[in-house]
KEPARO-423833 format. One record per residue: x, z, y of N, C-alpha, C in turn; residue in one letter. Coordinates in steps of 0.02 Angstrom, whole numbers, padded with zeros to 5 digits, always signed. Layout:
! residues N
XZYXZYXZYA;...
This chain:
! residues 116
-03478-00055+01734-03453-00084+01732-03390-00094+01671X;-03380-00116+01642-03292-00096+01582-03256-00140+01627X;-03200-00115+01611-03139-00135+01649-03132-00201+01650X;-03149-00221+01586-03149-00314+01561-03171-00346+01587X;-03239-00339+01608-03278-00356+01651-03256-00373+01704X;-03248-00326+01768-03189-00313+01798-03167-00375+01833X;-03119-00366+01786-03039-00397+01750-03087-00475+01776X;-03113-00486+01734-03150-00560+01718-03177-00595+01774X;-03232-00535+01787-03272-00571+01850-03210-00562+01927X;-03161-00539+01945-03129-00530+02001-03107-00609+01971X;-03055-00620+01920-03043-00681+01914-03081-00734+01932X;-03136-00756+01924-03188-00803+01905-03203-00818+01996X;-03194-00746+02006-03222-00759+02100-03161-00772+02142X;-03073-00763+02122-03054-00816+02128-03029-00863+02145X;-03056-00898+02079-03024-00949+02055-03088-01012+02106X;-03181-00987+02097-03222-00997+02122-03180-01002+02228X;-03166-00949+02246-03154-00958+02313-03104-00981+02330X;-03062-00988+02310-02962-01043+02306-02968-01080+02274X;-03001-01160+02295-03025-01222+02231-02961-01250+02252X;-02939-01230+02336-02890-01274+02355-02819-01231+02358X;-02803-01171+02329-02741-01136+02357-02707-01129+02283X;-02666-01123+02263-02626-01134+02205-02622-01082+02167X;-02614-01070+02104-02585-00957+02089-02561-00966+02039X;-02548-00925+01993-02506-00907+01944-02535-00936+01864X;-02585-00949+01888-02645-00965+01808-02658-01038+01813X;-02639-01076+01772-02635-01158+01761-02728-01155+01751X;-02755-01230+01787-02816-01236+01784-02844-01232+01719X;-02797-01259+01682-02832-01251+01616-02868-01183+01563X;-02804-01159+01606-02791-01054+01578-02872-01051+01628X;-02897-01082+01665-02936-01033+01718-03034-01045+01696X;-03060-01055+01639-03119-01118+01605-03130-01014+01567X;-03205-00989+01584-03214-00988+01569-03209-00928+01471X;-03204-00974+01437-03190-00959+01379-03101-00928+01358X;-03075-00948+01425-02974-00936+01413-02988-00862+01473X;-03029-00860+01481-03024-00777+01542-03067-00719+01492X;-03130-00745+01462-03155-00701+01392-03090-00677+01367X;-03078-00743+01314-03040-00716+01263-02965-00688+01287X;-02952-00704+01343-02854-00667+01382-02823-00728+01344X;-02820-00770+01342-02785-00842+01308-02756-00865+01336X;-02721-00911+01381-02683-00979+01413-02650-01004+01331X;-02695-01039+01316-02673-01076+01250-02712-01132+01244X;-02681-01178+01322-02729-01228+01330-02717-01277+01247X;-02753-01317+01240-02769-01394+01191-02754-01459+01190X;-02698-01480+01189-02688-01543+01211-02689-01601+01143X;-02694-01656+01164-02709-01716+01113-02659-01680+01059X;-02614-01676+01048-02543-01611+01024-02574-01574+00966X;-02648-01546+00969-02681-01468+00961-02643-01436+01029X;-02666-01368+01010-02671-01281+01040-02570-01294+01037X;-02550-01257+01129-02510-01295+01162-02461-01345+01101X;-02475-01403+01075-02436-01456+01068-02425-01434+00998X;-02423-01396+00970-02421-01358+00889-02417-01428+00846X;-02459-01473+00848-02485-01532+00795-02390-01593+00800X;-02382-01570+00847-02282-01630+00864-02262-01557+00891X;-02260-01513+00853-02200-01455+00860-02189-01444+00951X;-02191-01432+00964-02174-01384+01030-02201-01349+01063X;-02234-01321+01014-02227-01249+01017-02317-01200+00996X;-02303-01150+01003-02381-01114+00962-02399-01066+01004X;-02474-01065+01003-02514-00997+01052-02468-00916+00997X;-02429-00888+01059-02402-00818+01014-02454-00724+01074X;-02430-00681+01055-02449-00641+01086-02393-00635+01141X;-02422-00638+01194-02345-00600+01261-02335-00522+01229X;-02262-00536+01241-02225-00510+01236-02154-00505+01266X;-02155-00433+01352-02100-00445+01374-02040-00429+01354X;-01974-00454+01333-01949-00448+01321-01886-00361+01342X;-01893-00324+01337-01875-00245+01350-01909-00219+01379X;-02006-00198+01377-02036-00192+01418-02066-00150+01369X;-02031-00062+01388-02081-00011+01369-02094+00033+01412X;-02214+00043+01379-02256+00047+01426-02224+00140+01455X;-02172+00148+01408-02168+00224+01453-02088+00235+01479X;-02065+00181+01475-02015+00173+01529-02039+00167+01630X;-01967+00161+01674-01981+00201+01721-01999+00112+01768X;-01977+00062+01700-01974+00006+01721-02019-00041+01762X;-01991-00077+01833-02060-00070+01849-02107-00145+01856X;-02090-00165+01810-02155-00216+01774-02187-00176+01708X;-02186-00139+01735-02257-00080+01692-02303-00071+01742X;-02276-00120+01812-02365-00123+01862-02367-00173+01873X;-02355-00223+01864-02358-00295+01871-02414-00344+01825X;-02442-00362+01873-02534-00362+01853-02513-00427+01762X;-02531-00389+01738-02504-00440+01652-02610-00456+01654X;-02656-00501+01640-02692-00518+01600-02709-00572+01537X;-02682-00625+01539-02667-00649+01462-02620-00626+01431X;-02660-00596+01363-02634-00577+01294-02613-00626+01258X;-02618-00667+01273-02578-00729+01210-02556-00783+01260X;-02513-00832+01267-02500-00884+01317-02430-00927+01255X;-02427-00996+01277-02386-01031+01227-02324-01026+01242X;-02288-01021+01184-02204-01008+01175-02193-01082+01180X;-02137-01112+01181-02123-01187+01161-02057-01181+01129X;-02044-01233+01087-01981-01235+01051-01942-01292+01066X;-01875-01276+01040-01856-01314+01092-01817-01314+01181X;-01838-01384+01177-01827-01399+01245-01873-01405+01285X;-01938-01402+01244-01992-01384+01289-02011-01328+01332X;-02063-01370+01386-02071-01325+01442-02133-01319+01442X;-02156-01273+01492-02256-01305+01551-02295-01218+01509X;-02348-01231+01559-02355-01181+01505-02430-01217+01457X;-02425-01258+01438-02427-01294+01381-02380-01348+01322X;-02329-01313+01350-02278-01355+01335-02263-01437+01300X;-02280-01441+01371-02327-01535+01349-02245-01573+01430X;-02211-01524+01430-02149-01536+01488-02083-01517+01443X;-02010-01574+01463-01945-01539+01447-01934-01479+01517X;-01875-01435+01465-01849-01399+01513-01781-01445+01555X;-01797-01424+01617-01764-01429+01649-01697-01444+01648X;-01658-01500+01679-01600-01566+01614-01605-01602+01565X;-01677-01578+01529-01698-01642+01487-01741-01683+01500X;-01752-01734+01463-01790-01785+01452-01787-01826+01400X;-01845-01860+01401-01851-01902+01341-01919-01903+01309X;-01952-01928+01268-02011-01922+01230-01997-01867+01192X;-01948-01858+01169-01946-01784+01109-01889-01729+01154X;-01904-01747+01232-01826-01693+01283-01782-01668+01234X;-01724-01714+01180-01688-01713+01173-01609-01749+01214X;-01629-01787+01266-01568-01780+01277-01551-01762+01362X;-01492-01754+01386-01478-01689+01428-01468-01735+01491X;-01443-01725+01547-01429-01712+01604-01418-01698+01654X;-01345-01667+01665-01341-01662+01692-01356-01644+01765X;-01395-01602+01808-01450-01598+01874-01419-01571+01909X;-01432-01584+01946-01381-01519+02034-01466-01493+02058X;-01459-01431+02046-01513-01397+02076-01528-01381+02159X;
């Protein structure tokens, strides 16, 4: 088997066996299409990543400061998806449907100091 098939099968097996477990992959990104395309860009009522409402867009996953030739430990971290949602402004979440911490309102424009 090719490495892509092995990765897909491993992720699919983990999803099937760990239905009660919580993990790093959002349920909306654990379908066959997302896993085969290596994309975690869920479609909401406002389009992919909320793009139609200006909340975010599906972009290539880039780690800031990541250099494949460096001794940085992040190069050994597991990476599965190559495209994810990049949220605009005060929006957050894997599909840009929530507000960033400390923000609220229908367009996440109101802020409130919240203790952590």
